[in-house]
C-alpha atoms as an extended CHARMM CRD file, in Angstrom:
* protein
*
       136  EXT
         1         1  UNK       CA             94.2320000000      114.6800000000       82.7240000000  PROA      1               0.0000000000
         2         2  UNK       CA             94.2790000000      111.0180000000       81.1530000000  PROA      2               0.0000000000
         3         3  UNK       CA             96.4190000000      108.4560000000       82.7240000000  PROA      3               0.0000000000
         4         4  UNK       CA             97.2280000000      106.4990000000       79.0680000000  PROA      4               0.0000000000
         5         5  UNK       CA             96.3570000000      105.9470000000       75.2240000000  PROA      5               0.0000000000
         6         6  UNK       CA             96.5530000000      102.9670000000       73.2030000000  PROA      6               0.0000000000
         7         7  UNK       CA             99.0340000000      103.5480000000       69.9250000000  PROA      7               0.0000000000
         8         8  UNK       CA             97.6380000000      100.9360000000       67.2480000000  PROA      8               0.0000000000
         9         9  UNK       CA            100.5240000000       99.2750000000       65.5890000000  PROA      9               0.0000000000
        10        10  UNK       CA            100.6860000000       96.1840000000       62.8630000000  PROA      10              0.0000000000
        11        11  UNK       CA            101.6190000000       93.0770000000       65.1730000000  PROA      11              0.0000000000
        12        12  UNK       CA            102.0660000000       95.1000000000       68.2520000000  PROA      12              0.0000000000
        13        13  UNK       CA            100.0460000000       97.3770000000       70.7170000000  PROA      13              0.0000000000
        14        14  UNK       CA            101.5970000000      100.3470000000       72.1880000000  PROA      14              0.0000000000
        15        15  UNK       CA            101.0570000000      102.6310000000       75.0470000000  PROA      15              0.0000000000
        16        16  UNK       CA            101.5980000000      106.4280000000       75.1090000000  PROA      16              0.0000000000
        17        17  UNK       CA            101.4860000000      107.1840000000       79.2250000000  PROA      17              0.0000000000
        18        18  UNK       CA            101.1920000000      110.3910000000       80.5190000000  PROA      18              0.0000000000
        19        19  UNK       CA            101.8330000000      111.9940000000       84.0380000000  PROA      19              0.0000000000
        20        20  UNK       CA            102.8840000000      115.5030000000       85.9130000000  PROA      20              0.0000000000
        21        21  UNK       CA            106.2050000000      114.1260000000       86.1270000000  PROA      21              0.0000000000
        22        22  UNK       CA            108.0240000000      111.3160000000       84.5690000000  PROA      22              0.0000000000
        23        23  UNK       CA            107.6440000000      108.8170000000       87.6650000000  PROA      23              0.0000000000
        24        24  UNK       CA            104.0030000000      109.1180000000       87.3330000000  PROA      24              0.0000000000
        25        25  UNK       CA            104.3560000000      108.6610000000       83.7460000000  PROA      25              0.0000000000
        26        26  UNK       CA            106.2240000000      105.2240000000       84.2470000000  PROA      26              0.0000000000
        27        27  UNK       CA            103.7470000000      104.4070000000       86.9380000000  PROA      27              0.0000000000
        28        28  UNK       CA            100.7950000000      105.0690000000       84.3250000000  PROA      28              0.0000000000
        29        29  UNK       CA            103.0080000000      102.8360000000       81.5040000000  PROA      29              0.0000000000
        30        30  UNK       CA            102.9210000000       99.6690000000       84.1700000000  PROA      30              0.0000000000
        31        31  UNK       CA             99.1550000000      100.6430000000       84.7920000000  PROA      31              0.0000000000
        32        32  UNK       CA             98.1100000000      100.3450000000       80.9460000000  PROA      32              0.0000000000
        33        33  UNK       CA            100.4620000000       97.1300000000       80.7720000000  PROA      33              0.0000000000
        34        34  UNK       CA             98.3790000000       95.4740000000       83.4970000000  PROA      34              0.0000000000
        35        35  UNK       CA             94.7780000000       96.7340000000       82.1120000000  PROA      35              0.0000000000
        36        36  UNK       CA             95.7960000000       95.0710000000       78.3430000000  PROA      36              0.0000000000
        37        37  UNK       CA             97.1110000000       91.9670000000       80.4160000000  PROA      37              0.0000000000
        38        38  UNK       CA             93.7520000000       91.4540000000       82.9430000000  PROA      38              0.0000000000
        39        39  UNK       CA             91.1420000000       94.0410000000       84.6470000000  PROA      39              0.0000000000
        40        40  UNK       CA             93.2390000000       95.0740000000       87.0920000000  PROA      40              0.0000000000
        41        41  UNK       CA             90.1420000000       97.3670000000       88.6510000000  PROA      41              0.0000000000
        42        42  UNK       CA             89.6290000000       93.6930000000       90.4100000000  PROA      42              0.0000000000
        43        43  UNK       CA             93.2310000000       93.2370000000       91.6330000000  PROA      43              0.0000000000
        44        44  UNK       CA             93.4280000000       93.3030000000       95.3770000000  PROA      44              0.0000000000
        45        45  UNK       CA             96.6730000000       94.9680000000       97.2400000000  PROA      45              0.0000000000
        46        46  UNK       CA             97.4900000000       91.3980000000       99.1270000000  PROA      46              0.0000000000
        47        47  UNK       CA            101.1510000000       91.5020000000       98.5640000000  PROA      47              0.0000000000
        48        48  UNK       CA            103.8300000000       93.6940000000       97.4610000000  PROA      48              0.0000000000
        49        49  UNK       CA            107.2380000000       94.1540000000       95.5800000000  PROA      49              0.0000000000
        50        50  UNK       CA            109.9280000000       96.4690000000       95.9440000000  PROA      50              0.0000000000
        51        51  UNK       CA            111.9890000000       97.2440000000       92.8910000000  PROA      51              0.0000000000
        52        52  UNK       CA            115.4740000000       98.8710000000       92.1660000000  PROA      52              0.0000000000
        53        53  UNK       CA            116.6750000000       99.4990000000       88.8640000000  PROA      53              0.0000000000
        54        54  UNK       CA            119.3350000000      101.2810000000       87.4230000000  PROA      54              0.0000000000
        55        55  UNK       CA            120.3540000000      102.0690000000       83.5360000000  PROA      55              0.0000000000
        56        56  UNK       CA            122.3720000000      104.1050000000       81.4010000000  PROA      56              0.0000000000
        57        57  UNK       CA            119.5410000000      106.1580000000       80.2270000000  PROA      57              0.0000000000
        58        58  UNK       CA            115.4180000000      106.8880000000       80.8870000000  PROA      58              0.0000000000
        59        59  UNK       CA            114.5450000000      105.0490000000       77.8230000000  PROA      59              0.0000000000
        60        60  UNK       CA            116.7030000000      102.0860000000       78.5670000000  PROA      60              0.0000000000
        61        61  UNK       CA            115.1650000000      102.5460000000       82.5280000000  PROA      61              0.0000000000
        62        62  UNK       CA            111.3170000000      102.1940000000       81.0520000000  PROA      62              0.0000000000
        63        63  UNK       CA            112.2820000000       99.0410000000       79.0150000000  PROA      63              0.0000000000
        64        64  UNK       CA            113.7970000000       97.3610000000       82.1790000000  PROA      64              0.0000000000
        65        65  UNK       CA            110.9600000000       98.7940000000       84.6680000000  PROA      65              0.0000000000
        66        66  UNK       CA            107.6950000000       97.1220000000       82.2860000000  PROA      66              0.0000000000
        67        67  UNK       CA            110.0460000000       94.1290000000       81.6040000000  PROA      67              0.0000000000
        68        68  UNK       CA            111.0860000000       93.2740000000       85.1540000000  PROA      68              0.0000000000
        69        69  UNK       CA            106.9420000000       93.6350000000       85.9810000000  PROA      69              0.0000000000
        70        70  UNK       CA            106.4040000000       91.2510000000       83.1870000000  PROA      70              0.0000000000
        71        71  UNK       CA            108.9160000000       89.0630000000       84.4850000000  PROA      71              0.0000000000
        72        72  UNK       CA            107.5860000000       89.1100000000       87.8490000000  PROA      72              0.0000000000
        73        73  UNK       CA            104.1730000000       88.1910000000       86.3060000000  PROA      73              0.0000000000
        74        74  UNK       CA            105.7020000000       85.4250000000       84.3820000000  PROA      74              0.0000000000
        75        75  UNK       CA            107.4390000000       83.7880000000       87.1620000000  PROA      75              0.0000000000
        76        76  UNK       CA            105.5860000000       84.3600000000       90.2290000000  PROA      76              0.0000000000
        77        77  UNK       CA            102.1470000000       84.6150000000       88.8600000000  PROA      77              0.0000000000
        78        78  UNK       CA            101.1510000000       88.1310000000       90.2000000000  PROA      78              0.0000000000
        79        79  UNK       CA             99.3470000000       90.8790000000       88.4380000000  PROA      79              0.0000000000
        80        80  UNK       CA             99.6250000000       94.3030000000       89.5780000000  PROA      80              0.0000000000
        81        81  UNK       CA             96.8360000000       97.0540000000       90.3250000000  PROA      81              0.0000000000
        82        82  UNK       CA             99.4000000000      100.1470000000       91.9070000000  PROA      82              0.0000000000
        83        83  UNK       CA            102.5850000000      101.4160000000       91.3140000000  PROA      83              0.0000000000
        84        84  UNK       CA            104.5340000000      104.0160000000       93.5220000000  PROA      84              0.0000000000
        85        85  UNK       CA            107.3700000000      104.9860000000       91.3260000000  PROA      85              0.0000000000
        86        86  UNK       CA            110.4590000000      107.3650000000       92.1510000000  PROA      86              0.0000000000
        87        87  UNK       CA            112.9440000000      108.2580000000       89.5650000000  PROA      87              0.0000000000
        88        88  UNK       CA            116.3840000000      109.6220000000       90.5980000000  PROA      88              0.0000000000
        89        89  UNK       CA            118.4550000000      110.4910000000       87.3280000000  PROA      89              0.0000000000
        90        90  UNK       CA            118.4640000000      106.7340000000       86.0200000000  PROA      90              0.0000000000
        91        91  UNK       CA            117.7460000000      105.0220000000       89.1320000000  PROA      91              0.0000000000
        92        92  UNK       CA            114.3270000000      103.9550000000       89.4580000000  PROA      92              0.0000000000
        93        93  UNK       CA            112.8710000000      102.5910000000       92.8770000000  PROA      93              0.0000000000
        94        94  UNK       CA            109.4520000000      101.4110000000       93.1880000000  PROA      94              0.0000000000
        95        95  UNK       CA            106.7100000000      100.1160000000       95.6390000000  PROA      95              0.0000000000
        96        96  UNK       CA            104.3060000000       97.9590000000       93.4260000000  PROA      96              0.0000000000
        97        97  UNK       CA            100.8710000000       96.2740000000       94.8060000000  PROA      97              0.0000000000
        98        98  UNK       CA             98.9210000000       93.1610000000       93.6140000000  PROA      98              0.0000000000
        99        99  UNK       CA             97.9950000000       89.6170000000       94.1090000000  PROA      99              0.0000000000
       100       100  UNK       CA             98.2360000000       86.0910000000       92.4570000000  PROA      100             0.0000000000
       101       101  UNK       CA             96.5000000000       85.8460000000       89.2460000000  PROA      101             0.0000000000
       102       102  UNK       CA             93.0300000000       83.7040000000       89.7230000000  PROA      102             0.0000000000
       103       103  UNK       CA             91.1230000000       82.6370000000       86.6450000000  PROA      103             0.0000000000
       104       104  UNK       CA             88.3970000000       82.8830000000       88.8200000000  PROA      104             0.0000000000
       105       105  UNK       CA             88.7210000000       85.9890000000       89.6310000000  PROA      105             0.0000000000
       106       106  UNK       CA             90.8250000000       87.9420000000       86.7530000000  PROA      106             0.0000000000
       107       107  UNK       CA             89.8610000000       87.8690000000       83.0920000000  PROA      107             0.0000000000
       108       108  UNK       CA             92.4820000000       86.9040000000       80.6490000000  PROA      108             0.0000000000
       109       109  UNK       CA             93.5680000000       89.7640000000       78.4600000000  PROA      109             0.0000000000
       110       110  UNK       CA             96.5420000000       90.0460000000       75.8180000000  PROA      110             0.0000000000
       111       111  UNK       CA             99.6150000000       88.0300000000       76.2630000000  PROA      111             0.0000000000
       112       112  UNK       CA            102.3770000000       90.6870000000       76.1280000000  PROA      112             0.0000000000
       113       113  UNK       CA            105.4340000000       88.5180000000       75.5000000000  PROA      113             0.0000000000
       114       114  UNK       CA            108.0960000000       91.4690000000       75.5570000000  PROA      114             0.0000000000
       115       115  UNK       CA            108.5650000000       95.1730000000       76.2050000000  PROA      115             0.0000000000
       116       116  UNK       CA            110.2700000000       96.4980000000       72.6730000000  PROA      116             0.0000000000
       117       117  UNK       CA            112.4960000000       99.6500000000       71.6490000000  PROA      117             0.0000000000
       118       118  UNK       CA            110.7340000000      100.5310000000       68.6410000000  PROA      118             0.0000000000
       119       119  UNK       CA            109.0470000000      103.7230000000       68.9150000000  PROA      119             0.0000000000
       120       120  UNK       CA            110.5920000000      104.2500000000       72.7340000000  PROA      120             0.0000000000
       121       121  UNK       CA            110.3410000000      107.5930000000       73.7640000000  PROA      121             0.0000000000
       122       122  UNK       CA            110.4800000000      109.2210000000       77.1000000000  PROA      122             0.0000000000
       123       123  UNK       CA            109.2430000000      113.0050000000       77.0490000000  PROA      123             0.0000000000
       124       124  UNK       CA            110.6170000000      115.0880000000       80.2540000000  PROA      124             0.0000000000
       125       125  UNK       CA            109.1920000000      118.3890000000       78.6880000000  PROA      125             0.0000000000
       126       126  UNK       CA            105.1940000000      119.3060000000       78.9270000000  PROA      126             0.0000000000
       127       127  UNK       CA            103.4410000000      117.5830000000       77.8670000000  PROA      127             0.0000000000
       128       128  UNK       CA            105.4870000000      114.5670000000       80.0090000000  PROA      128             0.0000000000
       129       129  UNK       CA            104.9120000000      111.3750000000       78.5330000000  PROA      129             0.0000000000
       130       130  UNK       CA            106.4470000000      108.2110000000       77.6120000000  PROA      130             0.0000000000
       131       131  UNK       CA            105.8160000000      105.6520000000       74.8740000000  PROA      131             0.0000000000
       132       132  UNK       CA            106.3880000000      102.0200000000       74.2590000000  PROA      132             0.0000000000
       133       133  UNK       CA            105.4600000000       98.9420000000       72.3550000000  PROA      133             0.0000000000
       134       134  UNK       CA            104.5850000000       95.4820000000       73.5120000000  PROA      134             0.0000000000
       135       135  UNK       CA            105.3900000000       92.5820000000       71.7140000000  PROA      135             0.0000000000
       136       136  UNK       CA            101.9830000000       90.3680000000       71.6270000000  PROA      136             0.0000000000
C-alpha cells in the first residue's frame, strides 16, 4: 500500500495519506509534509519530541497535529523523519524523531505556511485515509 499521494491545487498542495489505521494515516500525512519541506531520507533521529493533543473531532485533531509539527519546525528548526502516532477517540499521543535542519545536509523544499481546512477529510472506513491541503 502506498503511504500517500499528492493532490494538485491552484495555489496550495494537498496530501491524501493512507494507512491500515487512522493513526497510520496521520503518521503518513506528517511524513508527506516533511517530504515536501525537505528530503526526509537524509534526516537522522538525533532528537525526539513527545506530543499530546486533544480536539473535538478527528478533522480538527489532524489540523492541530500537522500545525504542531509545523510550529516545532518553525520555532526550533527541527525536521522529522519518523512519527509514532497513537489515537484514542479525539486524543493524539505521538513520539516524533528528527534533527535540526542543516542546509549542508538537507535540501530546501517547499515552504509550508499553514495547514488548511479546505478539502479536509478523515475517512475511518476502508480504504482508510486522511486528506489535507497546505498553504504554500
